C-alpha positions, -999 to +999 in steps of 0.1 A: -473-514-244-484-518-206-518-523-184-524-500-157-542-500-129-557-471-113-557-468-076-561-433-075-579-436-042-575-464-029-566-470+010-533-482+012-545-516+028-565-529-002-536-530-021-520-566-007-508-602-015-518-637-003-520-667-015-544-693-037-543-729-042-570-721-064-549-699-084-517-727-078-535-754-097-544-731-128-509-726-130-498-763-128-528-772-152-509-742-174-476-762-170-489-793-178-509-779-210-482-762-220-446-774-207-424-756-234-430-722-214-416-744-180-387-756-191-377-760-149-416-778-144-412-799-179-399-835-155-430-824-130-454-825-164-443-855-178-443-874-142-478-863-139-489-873-164-469-902-171-492-910-134-528-903-143-559-917-142-570-914-183-603-905-177-592-873-159-569-870-186-591-866-206-609-844-188-581-820-182-574-824-218-611-811-235-615-783-206-578-770-214-596-743-229-592-728-194-560-724-185-533-732-219-534-697-245-550-677-205-563-682-177-602-677-168-607-647-148-626-669-121-591-687-116-573-668-097-596-651-071-592-616-063-600-624-021-575-656-026-596-682+003-570-707+028-584-739+007-592-752-027-629-763-015-638-728-005-625-711-038-641-739-061-667-731-034-672-691-040-668-699-082-701-721-077-717-689-066-708-670-097-738-666-122-737-685-148-736-654-171-706-642-157-691-681-155-697-685-193-683-653-203-650-657-187-652-696-204-654-685-240-625-654-234-606-679-233-623-708-255-632-684-286-604-660-283-608-626-283-626-595-260-650-597-237-673-579-257-679-600-279-697-619-260-715-592-240-752-590-254-768-601-266-763-630-248-748-661-261-767-678-241-803-665-244-797-655-286-788-683-314-771-654-335-746-648-307-739-683-298-733-691-331-709-661-338-691-675-303-692-716-317-677-702-352-650-680-332-641-713-309-640-742-343-616-720-355-592-726-322-599-764-331-625-790-322-621-795-287-630-753-280-652-757-305-665-792-284-658-770-252-681-741-264-709-761-272-711-780-244-710-750-223-735-732-248-762-759-243-759-769-203-743-747-188-745-763-151-731-795-161-704-780-174-694-760-141-700-790-122-676-812-145-654-788-138-654-784-108-648-824-097-619-820-123-611-797-102-615-814-066-596-847-085-567-829-093-561-822-060-558-853-052-543-867-082-513-846-083-517-811-063-524-816-029-491-829-025-471-801-046-482-778-026-478-790+012-440-779-005-448-750-024-470-735+004-440-727+022-426-711-004-453-683-016-455-678+029-418-674+031-427-649-004-455-637+013-442-622+046-407-603+023-441-588+002-459-578+028-434-565+052-416-544+022-453-529+020-456-525+056-425-506+066-416-490+032-451-487+009-464-504-017-438-491-040-415-507-026-439-541-021-439-538-064-407-533-069-397-572-053-429-584-081-410-580-109-392-552-127-424-555-151-446-539-122-439-507-111-460-481-092-460-444-115-448-417-097-470-402-087-482-429-067-524-432-084-520-464-110-506-499-107-479-499-145-471-539-154-452-540-189-475-567-209-482-568-245-510-550-244-523-512-240-551-516-211-563-499-181-590-511-153-593-500-123-588-512-089-625-499-061-639-513-040-622-548-025-587-533-039-564-549-060-550-588-047-510-602-054-512-641-059-471-653-058-471-688-078-438-713-082-457-729-109-465-701-128-429-681-136-422-672-164-454-655-166-474-625-150-513-627-152-533-600-149-572-603-142-583-571-158-620-571-174-644-546-161-663-563-127-639-583-116-619-575-084-581-568-108-555-591-097-521-598-102-503-631-101-467-632-101-440-659-106-421-665-068-379-668-076-383-661-112-353-658-131-339-639-141-335-615-116-370-595-116-351-564-102-325-576-139-362-579-158-359-562-196-389-540-203-408-550-234-406-513-239-365-519-244-373-554-262-396-534-288-366-504-293-337-529-298-358-546-324-364-517-345-330-503-346-317-542-358-342-540-384-317-518-407-300-526-430-273-505-428-275-506-388-272-545-391-241-536-413-228-513-391-228-544-360-209-560-385-183-541-381-180-537-346-188-570-335-148-577-347-142-542-322-146-507-315-146-478-344-145-442-342-180-430-364-154-420-391-136-455-398-174-468-395-183-443-424-150-447-443-163-488-442-193-490-452-187-458-478-217-437-459-217-394-449-208-387-416-243-376-408-264-405-423-229-429-399-236-408-369-277-412-374-278-448-371-257-450-342-274-423-322-306-454-323-280-482-321-272-464-281-312-450-279-316-489-280-289-497-259-270-522-284-236-501-282-211-483-258-192-455-263-161-448-252-142-405-255-110-407-263-098-375-270-112-359-303-130-393-309-153-416-295-149-450-303-182-467-301-177-506-295-207-535-290-226-538-259-223-581-266-240-590-233-274-576-243-271-584-282-265-625-269-296-615-239-316-605-264-336-634-271-336-643-238-349-609-234-380-613-269-383-647-253-392-635-216-407-605-227-440-625-248-442-645-223-449-622-196 
């Protein structure tokens, strides 16, 4: 399952790396809403909530559907600017239809096609459908959607004021430190981009981001099979300190593709296990016979014949199950004379839970 960004025919300078204050603030807001996703920032989240004015805390909760489960597209700019105020000004220039559609996707869930035509801003049936979807996700979602559809200008103004108050309350202090780390990462990425090309720069972003062999497509390992194209303004990669471990991608039609990636992510990006591998391993473990074989192999190496004898299986059947486990990377094999002895790959089995969580969260 992958997201593919078509960059065929795109000039190399249209693949760029840049920091975004608004995107980083959005990452911080996600941490505040979902601290369990970000154990490294749990203390920061607790301290920030404890020191926050009650009115700001309430406004953050009422609008958290813009950044909790997913981030509204306008909160991760394709054309980053030096200051938060400049980026908020750019958001203000987005028309109501585009803003509301992006906000409804995160508030109600589902595809942008649900809110494309007829517009819930103008069509009563589309409005009721949107409110019903929002209610299914919770009372706060419904209340936010109701306000958004009734008076988008007022909601937009309130959201901007909330983000500006966040700057004063906690963002400005955090940004002064974060900006240094982002600048260091950007120097590395842009140096790789200039000296070694797009493939090398993407490889340094994450093991979950690669350049297709033909060089015409960026492939992002995500829980979806989708595609978009980078045209005109190109594609932007935005580093984030608070965004780890997530890879956030803006990919909707009409929006410039943006990839927000974690800086100094753990595990090491070079060791990131692809979702395809995680899926293959889970499928391999879903069969009871293969689980029995693994329990035996956990006690020590065995040959195919020994395993077949232990579990009263035929040799061909045992070989087939071992082949599945080997393709999934859960076994090691050592040839000794006429026989091959199989053993459990303990590090890969041990890491499976962490690999699954990392694949889901990114």
